[in-house]
Structures are given as C-alpha cells and as structure tokens.
C-alpha positions, 0 to 999 in steps of 0.5 A: 437347106443348110450350108456346109458351114452350118452343118459343120458347126451344128455337128461340132456343137452337138459333139462338144455339148454332149461331151460337156454334159457327160463330163459334168454328170460324171463329176456330180454323180455322187452329189446327185445320189445324195440329194435326189435319193428316192426320186425314182418313186416320184417318177413311178407315182407320176407314171402310175397317175398318167396311166390311171388317167388314160384308163379312166378316159378309155373306160368313160369313152367306151 
C-alpha cells in the first residue's frame, strides 16, 4: 500500500509535528490561561445542550 520511504516520512513527520506542538503549547501556556479564562464553562454548556437535544430526541421518538 505505502512504500517504505513514505512510511518513514509519515512517522518522522508525526514525531516532529507532535514535538513542535507540545513545545509551542508549553511556551504559550501562561498566555492561554489568561486569555481563555472561563472557557471550560462554555464547554460544559455545549455538552449539556447536546445531551438535552439527545434526551429530547429519545423522548419524542419513543
């Protein structure tokens, strides 16, 4: 399916990409805490809304 060279490139790319993303996140961690303060509650709100929609779907269907 894939040649050996393509597999080696894909593995190297994933390793480098993940490493750069981790380094970048650690560098900007303090700034993220300041700018995205309270965003966890937005996530909780979205999850609650989706669960509410699913509950309505199950209730109205059955």
